[in-house]
N, C-alpha and C positions, 0 to 999 in steps of 0.2 A: 504493500500500500504506500510505502514511502513516508517521508517525514511529514507530509501534509495531511496525513490521516487525522480524522476528527473523532473524538469520543466524548461521551457525556461526562467523563471524569477528568478531562483535560482542564488545567487550571486557567488558561487564558481564553476561555470561551470555545475551546476546541479547534483553534487554528495554530498553525506553526509559522515560523518566520520564512520558511522556504517550502517548496513542494511542487507538486504537479496535480493535474486533474485525474482523479481516480473515481470512476462511477461504476455501478452495477445496474444492469437493466432489469426492472421488475415487471415489465410488460403492461398489458391492459389491466385496469382496475375498475371495478364497479362498486358503487356504494350508494347509500341513501343521500338525498340532496338537502343541504342545510338552507338553501335559498328558496326553493319551491315547496319544501317540506315533504317531498316525495319519499315514500318508504319502499318503493319497488326497485331500489338499486338502479335508478335511471341516470345517476351521475357517472359518466364514463370518462376516464382519463388514462394517460400513459405515465408510468412512474419510473424514476431512477433513484437509487440510493447513492449519495455522494459521500465518499470517504474524505475527499479533498477536491477543491476546484479553484482554479485561479480566478481572479476578479475579471480578467479579460474574457475568459471562457463563459463565466456566468453572465456577463454583459451581453455576449452574443446569444446565449440561451434566452435571456429576457426578451431580446429583439426577435425571438422566434416563438414567443408565446408561453415560455416556461416560467414557473415560480417555484419558490422553495418554502417548505414548512419544516424548520429545523434542518436536518440533513437530508430530508426527502424532497426530491424535485418532481414536479408533475406538470402535465400539460393536458388541458381538456381536449377530447376528441370532438371538435366543434360540430361536425355534421351529425353526430350520434347522441351527444349528451343532452340532457333535458334543459339545461340553462347555459347556453353558449357564453363563454367568458372572454371578453376582449381586453387585451392589455391596453391601458390608458396612460398617457403621459402628457406633460405640459412643458413647453419651452419657456423657461422662467423669464427671459428677457422680454417676452411678449405678454407676460401676465399682467392683467388689469383687474384689480379687486372689485368685486361687486359691492353694492350698497350694504348687503348683509354682512359681508366679510369685513368691511370698514367698521361697521357697528360692533362686531366682535372685538376688534382691536381697541376701539374706544372704550368698550365696557371693561376690558382687562385693565386699561390704563386708569380708569376711574377707580377700579377695585384696588389697584396698587397705590393710588393717590389717597385712598381712604374716603372717597366721596360717593361710592356706589352704595345704594340702599340694598342690603342683602335680606332677602326674605328667607327666614329659617324654614327648613322642611316641616318642622312640627307646628308651624303657625298655620292656622286655619283661616279661611276667608270669612270675614265677619259680615253679618246681615245688616243691611242699611235700613234706616227708618223708612217705613212705607209712605210717610207724609213728608218726604224730602228732609231727612234729618238735618239739623242745624250745624253739623260738623263736616269738615272736609277730611277725606280719608287719604292716607299715604298709600303708595304702592305696596309697601310692607305693612305688616300688621301694626295697628296703632300702639304707640308706646304708652304704658301705664305707669303711674307714679305710685310707689309703695305707700301703703297705709292710707290710700285715698278714701275719705269718708263718703258715704252715699246717703243722700237725703231720704227722709221717710217717703216723700212723694214719688221717689223713683220706682217704688214697688207697687204703686197704686194704679198705674196706667201702662198699657202695652207699649205706647210710644216711648215713655220714659225708660221702660225696661230695655228697649232696643238701643236707645242712646247710651244707657249705662253699660250695657254689655259690650258696646263698641269701644267706649272709652269712658270710664266712670267719672273722670274729672270734668267732662263737658257739662253735664247736667248740674254737677256740684258747683262749679264756678259760676254758672248762670244764676243759681239760687243765691250764692254769696253776694253777687252784684245786686240782685233784686232786693235782698234783705238789707243791704247797705243803703240803698236809695229810699227805703221805707223807715229808716231809723230817725229819731228826732233830731240828732245832730246834723245829718245831711238834709233833712227836710227843711231845716232853717236856712241852709245854704241854697237848696234847690226846691222852692215851694211850688211843686207841680201837683195838680190835682190828679192827673192820670199819668203816672210814670210809665215809660215804655219798658217792655220786657227785654231783658238782656239776651244777646245772642253771642255765644262764644264759639270760635272756629279753631280747628286744628290747623297749624301752619305746616304744610307739606314740605318735604325735602326738595321737591321740584321747585316750589315757590322760593325757597331759600337760595337755590342756585341761580334763579332768575333775578332776584333782588340783590343788588350789590351792598356790601357793608352791613349785612345782617348777621347777628350772632347765631351760631348753631344751637345755643342754649334756648332760643325762643321756641316754645311749644305751642302756645295758644294766643289768640288775640281777639279783641272785641271792639266794635265801633260804637258802643253804647254812649260814649261821650258826645258824638255827633247827634244822636237821637235826643239826648237830654238837652243839649244846647238848643236844638230846634224846638223842642217842647216848651222850653222856657220862653222863647221869643213868641211862640204862639199864645202862651198864657198871658203875656204882657199886652198883647194886641187885642185880647178878647174884651168886649164891652161888658160892663156890669149890668146885664139885663135879666138877671135871674138864672142865666145859664152858668154852667161850671166855668171857672176861670178867674183870673185876677181882674179887678176893676182898675180904671184909670187912676183912682186915688191910691189904691194899693201899689200900683206901678210906680207912683211918685215916691212911695216909701222904699221901693226896691229898684230904684233907677240904676243901681250898680249892676243889676242882672243883665242889662243890655250889653255890658262889657264882657259877659261870660262867653268864652269861646270853647270849642271842643278841647283845646289844649289845657285851659284852666280847669275844666270839668274833669278831664282825665287825671290831672295832677292831684286834685282833691280826692278823687275816688281811690287813687293808688295809695296816697298817704293814709286814708281812713282804713282801707282793707288790710294794708300791711300792719297797721296799728293793732288790729285784732289779734294778730299773731297765731292764728290757728289753721293756717293753710300749710300742710305738710309738703315739703319738697319743692315749693314754688315761691318765687318772689314776683311782685307786681311792680311794673314801671310804666310811666306815661311816656309815649313817644309819638309826636306829631298828631295828637288828638286820639290816638289809639291806646287802649289799655292792654298792655302786653304781659304775658305770664312766662317767666323764665325758670328753667330747672336750676335748682341749687345743689343737686346731687348728680353724680355720674350714674346714669341709668344703664342697665344691661342691654347690650345689643345696639347701643347708640354711639355716635361719635361727636358728642357735644363739646363745644369749646368753653373756655372760661367765660363767665358772664361779663358783659360790658354794658355800662350805662350809655344811653343815647344822649350825646352831647352835641350842641349846635354851636360850632365855633364861629360861624360867620353871621349868625343871627337871622339868616334868611329862612323863610317858610319852606318846609320840606314837604314834597308831595308824598302822602302816606303810601301810595302805590309803588313808589320808588325806594322806599325804605328809609331808615334813619341815617343821618350823617354823623359819624363818630368823630370826636375831637381829634384823635390821633390815628384814626382808621382801625378797624378791627382785623387783626391778623387771622389768617386761616391756618389753624394748627391741627389739621387732620393727622391721624396716625397713618404714616406712610408705610407701605410694605416693599420689600426688596425681592425682585425676581431674579433668579440665577439659572442659567441654562448651561449644563455640562454635557460634553460629548465624551463617553468612556467606552472602551472596548467591551464587547459582549462577554459577560462573566456573571456568575451567580452572586446576587446581593440579597441578603435576608430582608432588608428594608424594602427592596423592590418586590420581592415575593409576597411580603405581607400586604403591600398595596395592591398587587395583582389579585390576590385571593379575595380581598375585600371588594374589589371592582367586579370580579366574576360573579360573586354571590349577590351583590346589590344590584348590579346593572343587568347581568345576564341570567340571574336566578339559578345559578349553578348550585348544586348541593355541596356543602362544605367538604364532605368526604371525597368528592370528585376532583377537587382542586388540590392536587398533590404537588409536592416539590419535584418529583420525577417527571410528571407531565409538563410542568412549567419549564423545566430544563430542556426537555425534548423539543418543545414548541418554540421557545423564545431565547434560550441561552445557547444551546448547541448550534454550531454553524460549520459548514465545510469550507467556507471561504478562507483562502490563504491570505493572511495579513501582509500588506505591503506598507512598511514604515515610511514616514516622510524622510527626505534627505535634503540637506542644505544645497541650495542652488538648483534643485530639481523642480521646475514649474509645472510638471505634469502630475504631481502628487500633492494633495491638500495637506495642511498642517497636521491633521490627525491621522493621515494615512488612508489606505483603502482596506475595506473589510467590513465586518459586522459590528455595529455599535448600539449602545443604549443612550439615548439623549434624555437626560434627566432634567425635570423642571422643579425647582425648589423655590418656595415662597417663605421668606424669613427663616431659611434653613430647613424647612420641612418639605419632604418629598411629596409632590402633589400629582405628578404625571411622569410617565416614561414612554418615549417613542422608540420602538425597535426599528432600526433602519440598516440598510446596506449601502455603503458608499463605494461606487464603482467608477471606472474611468470616464464615463459619459453622464452619470446620473447619481442622484440620491434616490434609492428605492425604498419607499415607506412600506413597512411590513405590518406593524401592529401598534396600537396605543392603548394604554390603560391609565386611569386617572382616579383621583379621590372622588367618590360618589357625592361627598358633601359639597363639592364645588361644581356640580353639574350646571349651575346657572351661568357659569363662565364660558360654556361652549368650548371646552378645552380641545375637542376634536378639530374644530375649525381653526382655533387659535394655533395649535401645534402644526397644522398643515401650512399655515401662513409663515410660521417660523422656519419650517423646513424649506419652503420656497425661498425665503430670505437667505437661508444658509447657502443654498446653491448659488444664488446671485453673488454673495460675497466670495465664496470659494472660486467661482468662475473668473473672478478678477485675476487670480494668480494661476488658475488651471483652466485655460481657454476651452479645453475639450469638455469640461464639466458644465453642461448647459441644461440638463433636463431633470424634471421631477416626475418619478413614476409612482402612480397611486395604486398599483396592483391591477386587479381585474375589474372591468365594468360589465355589469349584467343589466341590460336594458329593462328586462321584465321584473327586476327586483327593486322595489322602492328604496331599500336601504343603500343601494348603490348610486342613486341619482345625485347625491351630493358631490360625487367625484367630478361630474361634468360641469359643476358650477365654477370650477377653476378654469377660467377662459384664457386663451383659446386652446382647448385640449385636442388630442389626436387619439384615434383608435388604430390598432394594428390589424391590417387585413389578415385573416386567418389562413389564406392560401398563398399569396405572393409576398407577405411580410412587408408591405408598404404602409406608410403612415397616412391615414385619411383624416382630414379635419372633422371634428365631431359634428359641426353644423351640416355637413354633407351626409354623415352616417346616420344621424338621428332619424330623419324621416324614413330611411330604409329599414331601420330596426323597428319602427312603428308598424311596418308591414309584416315582417317575419323575423324570428330571433336569430337565424343564421343567414348571413349575407356575405358574399365575396366582395368586400368593400371596394377593392381597387378596380373592379369592373366599371365603377361609376365615376372615378376621379377624372378620366379624360372626357367624360360627357357631363361634367358638373353643371355647365350652363343649361343644357337641355333638361337635365335632371331637376335643376332648381325650378324651372318653369313647370315641370310636371307635378312637383310637390310644393307649389306656392303656399298652400294653406298650412302645410306642416313646417315649412322653413321660414318664409317671409324674409327675415333678415336676422343677422347675428344679434343685433340689439334687442329685437323682440324676444328671441330665445333667452337672452340674458335676463330680460325683465321677468319672464315666466319663472326662471330659476330663482330669481330674487324673491318673487312672491311665494314660491313653494318653500324656500328656506325660512322666510319670515314667519310663515304659518306654523312651522314645526320647531324652530330652533329654541324657543324659550321653554316650551313644555317638555320636550323630549329630546335629549341630546344623543340618544342611542343611534339615530340614523347617521350621524356624522362623526362618531367618536373613534372610528378605526380606519384611517387612511390606509389603503393597501391591505385590508383585512384578509388574512389567509386562514381558512379553517384547518383544524387538526386532522 
């Protein structure tokens, strides 16, 4: 077998520093299909067992429709198998990210910056009040304040129950304001016969991002001061004709009420309610006529900043919709995270295996006893590829060398994803990806594919031959494979003549039947395009359709896009 022979017990991932290609033909193989779920052994392929194989030889095999699973190489018999599998690749210099892919990158950046609202898996969707509840809901479950008291009336009506179940502080704060306005001390300040009812709203994280210079401690706000000021003016203008309201003579005794503005009303309310000292975990401040409620504690699951008072340094009136102007500016002190991406040679790593096992159980519903260390080694660690180390002055080999690698993604030192890849003379071939199920909201499958594309771009600067990103097999009839074609402009390998055909030409053909000799149509692409106008139209339309498909599925279920180049065992 020679020095290049691979074994599951070899320490460096089963590859040697030198060697040759040594394979054994296993002939035709039949099995059940994991794509169409057929149990009739309708999946037909040809197999080879590789003891060792050079990266140049494996590159040529890839370009003839072969793939590997561990040390086993296989190629579908396209005209016989139930789900014809076409090798798909992307020339990275032509890659243009879709809207959905750009959103995935931005989401990850917000997560690293600490500004992304994370909805915990255990949080449930809260029921909104049927009469258009008086609170605004965040994308994530509302934050609750510990020890929040609930008024007696909250249990007396279904509407109040719904408000309290969504956020117990909303109804409680509204009642605190209403009670304050009815106390003798404030009645002397605000002699209103019919005081308006207070409305308290939750300040969403989206609103905080849109309004500049607003403290992240801000939880709730109320515009009651504007309503009180308006009610005061209406009362002063009401004639003493036996109806409710203040008379002109009373108005003369309360002429100073005309000078009351929402700002002064808010100031007095804030001082009065704070003086009661029985609101747990919140402080009240007046800001541009609004009564704002700020957190005084660090609440679980939130990224609140230290509280800042709203100061007006220039004395100008501030539009409440644009937020408060801080005297020195309010700094954004979000907790930032650090992402590190490491490329290491294929070898067994206990931390990687623990992540893989958790991923297979949570995402693919594998039984724990089925996810063994030996099966993991055979599938994702053992490799027949002969490692080619980098050498100084050699511009044909990337800095990490050629061979099989595990690309690790670590956030703040914690392993969150691993991409299993082969780096070959002309491409990076993506084989498998597994990730932390708790981070499914980050669409790590899409994000890792974008990082792998970027790696090829950077490596290609020093290694001009390295130009392509291979995503494994594309099966048009399998919805879980559709994400691969979203990396534009991709190409499919003709199963007969081994020529690369643009996907926008192949797609309408595959809509007609699963097995097509794609190269027959490349010379007739103009006439073919006219024949399939409805299915093809233009590349931009196809791209728009893929964007819509990805947008509809990306947030709820990342399983369709989590495994670039997925190869079954």
